[in-house]
N, C-alpha and C positions, 0 to 999 in steps of 0.2 A: 502468411496469412491474408495478402492482398493487400493492395492501394485502399485508403482511408480516405475519405473527402477534410481538408482542413482549409481556416479561413486565408493562408497562405501558400495553398498548394497542396499536393497529395503527402500520406506520409505512409510506412512500412513499419512493422515492425517484426521479428522473429524471436523463438527461443530456441537452444540448442541443447538437448539435454546430456549431459554428460555422467551421470549417477544411474541406478536403478531407478531411481527415484527423483521427480523433477523438483529440486528444491526452490529454483529462483522461479521470480515471479515479475512481471512487466505489466506497464498500463499506462495508456494516453487518456488524458481528458482535454479536450479541447471546445473551444469557445470563442466567440468573436472578439474576445478582448484579453484571452490568456491561453495558455498552452501549458501543462502540466503534464513532466514524464516521470514514472516512478520505475524505480527498477531496486528489486529487493532480494538480496543475494540468503539463501536460506542455512550456509553456515553448515552442513550435517544435518538439516533436515528441513521439512517444508511447513512447520508450524506456523514459524513468526511471519514469514511471508506470506504465505496465503491470508493470514489473520491480518496483515496489513494492508495487502490487497483489496480486501473486502470493508475495510474501517476508515483508513487516511483520507482518502478521496471525498467520501460522503462525509465525514465530520470538517473536511476545508469548505466546502458548501455550505455546508449548516453554520458554521462561525462566519463565514464571509456574509450569509443571507444577515444573520442576528448581527454583526459589526457593521454594515454599510458598506462591505467589499472587504477586497485584499489587502491584507497588510503583514506584515512581519509580524504582530501580534496575534493575529488569525494563523498564521502558519504554525507558529511556537505552540499555542492553544490544540490545533489538531494535531501535531505531533506528540504534545504530553496527553493529552487526552487517550490518544493509538495506546500510547505506552500502559499507562494506567489501566487503560481495559485490557490490555495482555497479561498484566501482573497478575488481575484478578481471574483471568481465565486458568493462568498457571494455579494459583491456588486451591480453585474449585477443583483442578484436572489432577492435581499432584499424586494423589494416592493412586489414581487408575493409568495415570501415563506421566509416570516421573520425566521422562524423557523431554518433553515439552520445556521443562527448564532449561536443561543444559544445552539444546542447540537452538539456532536461529541466530 
């Protein structure tokens, strides 16, 4: 991936694919006041890890803005909301893609 700038220096992240489909995801968000690193293990399928990659950090950001900053409660709300949204996706997708409920 190469080096990316960070307030305390540079960082780099890499992903090594072990299976036929890349199931695992990782992401980094940096700001002057915080660094978040997410590593998501797909456990036999990419659906949950891809979903988390696109939803968790945006919800953290949204709830931190609404709550006046980052706190343990904001982090819990973001995780809970991400899980609730994934469960809704599983319920909507169940008939067409039942594997979404079994892996991730």
